[in-house]
C-alpha positions as CSV (number, residue, x, y, z in Angstrom):
1,M,-75.7,141.3,-70.1
2,E,-76.3,139.3,-66.9
3,L,-75.0,139.9,-63.4
4,R,-73.6,136.3,-63.6
5,Q,-71.4,137.4,-66.4
6,L,-70.2,140.4,-64.4
7,R,-69.3,138.2,-61.5
8,Y,-67.5,135.7,-63.7
9,F,-65.5,138.5,-65.3
10,V,-64.6,140.2,-62.0
11,H,-63.3,136.9,-60.5
12,V,-61.2,136.2,-63.6
13,V,-59.6,139.6,-63.5
14,E,-58.9,139.4,-59.7
15,L,-57.4,135.9,-59.9
16,G,-55.7,136.2,-63.3
17,S,-56.7,132.7,-64.2
18,M,-59.8,131.1,-65.9
19,G,-59.2,127.9,-64.0
20,Q,-58.8,129.4,-60.6
21,A,-61.9,131.6,-61.2
22,A,-63.9,128.6,-62.3
23,Q,-62.9,126.7,-59.2
24,R,-63.7,129.6,-56.9
25,L,-67.2,130.0,-58.6
26,G,-67.9,126.3,-58.7
27,V,-68.3,126.0,-62.5
28,V,-66.4,124.2,-65.2
29,T,-63.8,126.3,-67.0
30,S,-65.4,125.8,-70.4
31,A,-68.7,127.3,-69.2
32,L,-66.9,130.3,-67.6
33,S,-64.9,130.9,-70.8
34,Q,-68.1,130.7,-72.9
35,Q,-69.8,133.4,-70.7
36,I,-66.8,135.7,-71.0
37,S,-66.9,135.3,-74.8
38,R,-70.6,136.1,-74.9
39,L,-69.9,139.2,-72.8
40,E,-67.1,140.3,-75.2
41,S,-69.4,139.7,-78.2
42,E,-72.2,141.8,-76.7
43,L,-69.7,144.7,-76.0
44,S,-68.0,144.2,-79.3
45,T,-64.6,144.5,-77.7
46,R,-61.9,142.3,-76.3
47,L,-61.8,142.4,-72.5
48,L,-59.2,139.8,-71.6
49,Q,-55.8,139.0,-73.1
50,R,-54.5,135.5,-72.8
51,T,-50.8,135.1,-71.8
52,S,-48.6,132.2,-71.0
53,S,-49.2,132.7,-67.3
54,G,-52.9,133.4,-67.3
55,V,-55.1,136.3,-68.4
56,V,-54.9,140.0,-67.9
57,P,-57.4,142.7,-68.7
58,T,-57.1,144.9,-71.8
59,D,-57.5,148.7,-71.4
60,A,-61.2,148.2,-72.2
61,G,-61.3,145.3,-69.8
62,L,-59.8,147.3,-67.0
63,A,-62.3,150.1,-67.5
64,F,-65.2,147.6,-67.6
65,W,-63.9,145.8,-64.5
66,R,-64.0,149.0,-62.4
67,Q,-67.6,149.7,-63.4
68,A,-68.6,146.0,-63.0
69,Q,-67.3,146.0,-59.4
70,L,-69.5,149.1,-58.7
71,A,-72.6,147.5,-60.4
72,L,-72.2,144.2,-58.5
73,R,-71.9,146.0,-55.2
74,H,-75.0,148.1,-55.9
75,A,-76.8,144.9,-56.8
76,D,-75.8,143.2,-53.6
77,D,-76.8,146.2,-51.6
78,A,-80.2,146.3,-53.3
79,A,-80.8,142.6,-52.6
80,R,-79.9,143.1,-48.9
81,A,-82.2,146.2,-48.7
82,A,-85.1,144.2,-50.2
83,R,-84.6,141.4,-47.7
84,T,-84.5,143.6,-44.7
85,A,-87.0,146.3,-46.0
86,R,-84.7,149.0,-44.7
87,L,-81.6,150.8,-45.9
88,S,-78.6,148.6,-45.8
89,G,-75.4,148.1,-47.8
90,H,-71.7,149.0,-47.7
91,V,-70.0,152.4,-47.7
92,S,-66.3,153.2,-48.0
93,V,-65.3,156.6,-46.6
94,G,-61.8,158.0,-46.7
95,M,-60.3,160.7,-44.5
96,A,-56.8,162.1,-43.7
97,P,-55.4,161.2,-40.3
98,S,-56.1,164.6,-38.7
99,T,-59.6,164.7,-40.1
100,L,-60.4,161.1,-39.0
101,A,-59.2,161.9,-35.5
102,V,-61.9,164.5,-34.9
103,L,-64.6,163.4,-37.4
104,G,-64.3,159.7,-37.4
105,P,-65.8,158.6,-34.0
106,P,-68.8,160.9,-34.0
107,F,-69.6,159.9,-37.7
108,M,-69.5,156.3,-36.8
109,V,-71.8,156.8,-33.8
110,A,-74.3,158.8,-36.0
111,M,-74.3,156.1,-38.7
112,R,-74.8,153.4,-36.1
113,E,-77.8,155.3,-34.6
114,R,-79.4,156.2,-37.9
115,Y,-78.5,153.4,-40.3
116,P,-77.5,150.3,-38.2
117,D,-77.7,148.0,-41.2
118,I,-75.1,150.0,-43.3
119,R,-71.7,148.5,-43.0
120,L,-69.1,151.2,-42.7
121,H,-65.5,151.0,-44.0
122,L,-63.2,153.8,-42.9
123,V,-59.9,154.4,-44.7
124,E,-57.1,156.6,-43.3
125,S,-54.7,158.0,-45.9
126,L,-53.3,161.1,-47.4
127,S,-55.7,163.3,-49.4
128,G,-54.0,162.6,-52.7
129,N,-54.2,158.9,-52.1
130,L,-57.9,159.2,-51.2
131,A,-58.5,161.1,-54.5
132,S,-56.9,158.3,-56.5
133,M,-59.0,155.7,-54.6
134,I,-62.2,157.5,-55.5
135,G,-61.1,157.7,-59.1
136,A,-60.6,153.9,-59.0
137,R,-64.0,153.4,-57.4
138,Q,-62.4,152.0,-54.2
139,L,-64.1,154.6,-52.1
140,D,-67.6,156.0,-52.2
141,L,-66.8,159.3,-50.6
142,A,-63.9,161.2,-48.9
143,V,-62.9,164.4,-47.2
144,L,-60.3,166.0,-49.5
145,F,-58.3,169.2,-49.4
146,Q,-58.0,169.8,-53.1
147,L,-59.5,168.6,-56.3
148,E,-58.0,167.1,-59.4
149,A,-59.0,168.7,-62.7
150,G,-61.4,166.9,-65.0
151,Q,-63.0,164.6,-62.4
152,R,-66.8,164.1,-62.5
153,W,-67.3,164.0,-58.8
154,S,-70.0,165.4,-56.6
155,T,-68.3,168.1,-54.4
156,T,-69.6,170.0,-51.5
157,P,-67.3,172.7,-49.8
158,L,-67.6,171.7,-46.1
159,L,-65.4,173.8,-43.9
160,E,-62.0,175.6,-43.7
161,E,-59.3,175.0,-41.1
162,R,-56.9,177.5,-39.7
163,L,-53.3,176.2,-39.3
164,F,-51.2,176.4,-36.1
165,L,-47.6,176.3,-35.2
166,I,-47.6,173.4,-32.7
167,A,-44.7,172.7,-30.3
168,R,-43.7,171.9,-26.8
169,P,-43.9,175.1,-24.7
170,D,-40.1,175.0,-24.1
171,Q,-39.3,174.8,-27.8
172,P,-36.4,177.3,-28.4
173,G,-37.4,180.3,-30.4
174,L,-41.1,179.8,-29.9
175,P,-43.0,183.1,-30.3
176,A,-44.8,184.4,-27.2
177,A,-47.8,185.7,-29.2
178,N,-51.1,183.9,-29.8
179,A,-50.7,184.4,-33.6
180,V,-47.7,184.7,-35.9
181,R,-47.2,185.2,-39.6
182,L,-45.5,182.4,-41.5
183,E,-42.6,184.6,-42.6
184,D,-41.9,185.4,-38.9
185,I,-41.4,181.8,-37.8
186,G,-37.7,182.2,-38.4
187,D,-35.3,179.3,-37.9
188,I,-37.6,177.2,-35.7
189,P,-36.9,173.6,-36.8
190,L,-40.0,172.1,-38.4
191,I,-41.3,168.6,-38.8
192,L,-43.7,168.5,-41.7
193,P,-45.3,166.0,-44.0
194,S,-43.6,165.3,-47.3
195,S,-44.3,167.2,-50.6
196,A,-46.9,164.6,-51.5
197,H,-49.1,165.9,-48.8
198,G,-51.7,168.7,-49.6
199,L,-50.8,170.6,-46.4
200,R,-47.1,170.8,-47.5
201,A,-48.1,172.2,-50.8
202,V,-50.1,175.0,-49.1
203,L,-47.1,175.8,-46.8
204,N,-44.5,175.7,-49.7
205,A,-46.6,178.1,-51.8
206,A,-46.9,180.6,-48.9
207,A,-43.2,180.4,-48.1
208,A,-42.4,181.0,-51.8
209,R,-44.6,184.1,-51.8
210,H,-42.6,185.4,-48.8
211,Q,-39.3,184.3,-50.5
212,R,-38.3,182.6,-47.2
213,A,-37.8,178.9,-47.0
214,L,-39.1,177.0,-44.1
215,N,-36.5,175.3,-41.8
216,V,-37.6,171.7,-42.3
217,V,-35.5,169.3,-40.3
218,A,-37.6,166.1,-40.9
219,E,-40.5,164.9,-43.0
220,I,-43.0,162.4,-41.6
221,D,-46.2,161.4,-43.3
222,G,-47.7,159.6,-40.4
223,L,-49.5,162.0,-38.1
224,A,-49.1,159.9,-34.9
225,V,-45.3,159.6,-35.3
226,L,-45.0,163.2,-36.4
227,M,-46.8,164.4,-33.2
228,D,-44.6,162.0,-31.1
229,A,-41.5,163.7,-32.6
230,V,-43.0,167.1,-31.6
231,R,-43.7,166.0,-28.1
232,A,-40.1,164.7,-27.9
233,G,-38.8,168.2,-28.7
234,I,-37.2,167.3,-32.0
235,G,-39.0,170.3,-33.6
236,A,-42.3,172.1,-34.1
237,T,-44.9,171.4,-36.8
238,I,-47.6,173.3,-38.7
239,Q,-50.9,171.4,-38.6
240,P,-54.6,172.1,-38.3
241,G,-56.1,172.1,-34.8
242,A,-57.6,168.7,-35.4
243,A,-54.0,167.2,-35.2
244,V,-54.1,167.5,-31.4
245,A,-57.5,165.7,-31.1
246,R,-55.8,162.5,-30.1
247,H,-53.1,164.2,-28.1
248,L,-52.2,162.5,-24.8
249,G,-49.5,163.6,-22.4
250,D,-47.9,166.9,-21.8
251,P,-49.7,170.0,-23.2
252,L,-48.6,171.5,-26.5
253,A,-48.5,175.2,-27.4
254,L,-50.7,176.2,-30.4
255,I,-50.0,179.5,-32.1
256,E,-52.2,180.4,-35.0
257,I,-50.7,181.1,-38.4
258,A,-52.1,184.6,-39.2
259,D,-51.7,184.5,-42.9
260,A,-55.1,184.6,-44.6
261,S,-53.8,182.4,-47.4
262,V,-52.5,179.7,-45.1
263,R,-55.8,177.8,-44.6
264,R,-56.9,174.2,-45.4
265,P,-60.2,173.8,-47.2
266,N,-62.2,170.6,-46.5
267,L,-64.3,169.3,-49.4
268,L,-66.8,166.5,-49.1
269,V,-66.2,164.5,-52.4
270,S,-68.1,161.5,-53.6
271,L,-68.8,159.5,-56.7
272,S,-71.4,161.3,-58.9
273,D,-75.0,161.0,-57.6
274,D,-76.0,158.5,-60.4
275,E,-73.1,156.2,-59.3
276,L,-73.5,156.5,-55.5
277,S,-75.6,153.8,-53.9
278,P,-78.6,154.7,-51.6
279,A,-76.3,153.7,-48.7
280,G,-73.6,156.1,-50.0
281,L,-76.1,158.9,-50.4
282,A,-77.3,158.4,-46.8
283,A,-73.7,158.3,-45.4
284,R,-72.8,161.5,-47.3
285,G,-75.7,163.3,-45.7
286,V,-74.8,162.1,-42.2
287,L,-71.1,163.0,-42.7
288,E,-71.9,166.6,-43.7
289,S,-74.4,166.9,-40.8
290,V,-71.9,165.6,-38.2
291,A,-69.1,167.8,-39.5
292,R,-71.3,170.9,-39.3
293,Q,-72.4,170.0,-35.8
294,L,-68.8,169.6,-34.6
295,V,-67.9,173.0,-35.9
296,T,-71.0,174.7,-34.5
297,A,-70.4,173.1,-31.1
298,E,-66.7,174.3,-31.3
299,R,-65.5,170.7,-31.1
300,W,-63.4,171.0,-34.2
301,P,-60.4,173.2,-33.2
302,G,-59.7,176.0,-35.7
303,A,-62.5,175.1,-38.1
304,T,-65.1,177.4,-39.6
305,L,-68.0,176.4,-41.8
306,H,-67.9,177.2,-45.5
307,K,-69.8,180.4,-46.1
308,S,-72.3,178.8,-48.4
């Protein structure tokens, strides 16, 4: 199996056409088709299915395509590292919006200082989406809030975040205490992420235990818009302290949710060590170090380090 064959195959899958792939690669279509056939013969399985409109990968081809992308990226990273004689490459890192707000900038600064030749790609999305992207090999590592069963990932418990009732100080019905139990929030109108969000699952489970539904008046999955709605007085929200890291404008009240079960774990998750590139391994170490420094310096509101 040659790297050339992997590149040919990846281009064909991405373009869905032998002809377009051959044109992109600068080879004749018959030579490209011959290399794909040799690859299928070596693997003893059909990778592509011809259709009237082009070609599509078979189930085996789709699985092979994901791993081929990873192998090609590692090969390119290795070539760049050999040319520059120092660590280089490309790393994709995913974080939820609230996590990225507090962790993203210092992580980027630390990577620039320690590994200036590593090209960093940051992705902001919901935790569930990030997990799917790692599974599809579209991310090297991510900070997640829960794990999916059966995944062969490298996982490091990082920290735990307390949750807060966040609202304008003049929000009607806002408790005067510094801490409140979830069951005592009462009828305060809440603006929360939708049920696809890991944070919402934590809150729904806690509310079910107390047999008292939360008064959700709106669902917003974008953190910036959600916080704008809170500042506009439409309702309060329940979020980790990191949600106010980008806060500008009038001050907001933060009242800690006292329930011990209402916490959000942060897990540093990556591809398995044998799949992760040297650049990915370096970035993982930097990310863990920066997160711990932020918590120790009390620059991550409401966060405590994992006990291990």
